[in-house]
C-alpha positions, -999 to 999 in steps of 0.1 A, spaced: 463 624 -113 421 623 -125 429 650 -146 458 635 -161 438 598 -169 408 616 -185 434 634 -207 442 602 -215 408 583 -224 397 613 -241 431 608 -264 420 571 -269 388 577 -279 395 599 -311 425 576 -315 397 548 -319 372 573 -339 398 586 -365 408 546 -368 379 531 -376 367 561 -397 400 551 -416 388 515 -421 349 528 -435 373 550 -459 392 531 -466 365 499 -473 349 521 -495 380 535 -519 387 492 -520 350 490 -534 345 515 -557 379 503 -576 369 466 -579 332 472 -584 324 493 -606 289 511 -603 261 489 -627 243 515 -659 216 496 -655 194 527 -673 208 523 -706 211 486 -706 188 465 -732 169 436 -721 197 411 -737 225 426 -722 211 431 -689 204 383 -690 245 384 -704 257 406 -677 232 384 -650 252 354 -665 285 368 -663 274 374 -628 261 343 -616 297 326 -639 318 348 -610 296 334 -582 300 299 -589 339 305 -592 340 320 -559 319 292 -546 340 262 -558 373 283 -546 360 286 -513 347 247 -512 384 247 -518 397 261 -498 371 247 -468 377 217 -480 419 220 -478 410 237 -438 390 208 -427 422 180 -442 445 200 -423 428 202 -393 417 167 -394 458 160 -397 463 186 -372 443 162 -344 456 130 -355 494 143 -351 486 159 -319 468 125 -310 499 107 -318 524 136 -302 496 125 -266 500 88 -265 539 89 -274 542 117 -240 516 94 -223 533 59 -221 565 43 -233 563 13 -250 577 -17 -227 604 -46 -245 593 -76 -242 616 -93 -210 628 -127 -215 628 -149 -187 663 -160 -182 680 -188 -157 715 -174 -140 736 -190 -118 741 -170 -82 783 -172 -98 772 -159 -132 749 -130 -116 779 -120 -96 801 -124 -125 783 -103 -145 782 -72 -111 813 -73 -100 832 -84 -132 862 -105 -130 868 -94 -90 852 -129 -83 871 -156 -89 858 -183 -62 821 -196 -64 801 -183 -27 779 -207 -14 753 -185 -1 733 -215 21 767 -214 47 763 -179 50 719 -181 65 713 -186 100 694 -211 111 667 -208 129 656 -236 155 618 -238 157 606 -242 192 584 -265 203 554 -257 220 549 -271 250 524 -290 254 505 -294 287 491 -324 299 457 -331 304 446 -339 332 411 -343 354 401 -307 359 387 -316 393 418 -330 407 433 -295 392 406 -273 413 409 -292 446 445 -286 440 448 -248 436 418 -240 462 430 -221 493 456 -208 505 484 -236 494 464 -235 457 475 -195 461 509 -197 475 517 -223 441 504 -195 419 527 -173 434 553 -194 434 552 -199 390 544 -168 388 583 -153 401 
């Protein structure tokens, strides 16, 4: 298995090398087509100056195009950012409608919920349970000394025992 892997790696390396060489050849061929070699030794001073002016004009045109493309890219990226922010905001929260407080009677509410099934009015207060409040037992305020004397000894313990039962 190890031998098989090394063969695959060698094959891949040769393919990568061939690909890089093909790219280099393609680049050189394209440059040779687009940019012819300059023959500066045969040109006069005036021709050299004219050629420099032409090159500067071409550079200006290329710079203007680059600037235009760059401004379009920044504008589009800003627009994309704004739209993505809007999408994020719309996904993040839903707008709640302003709710109005409406007073509805119990009969009208039941009629809306149950439809026309309930024709008679329902008295909710009649169905409520009545709760009686227990009155708190108030202890009589007595002289504590009498209480201590009556509870002392065996009789006091017997009274406590009887009261517990």
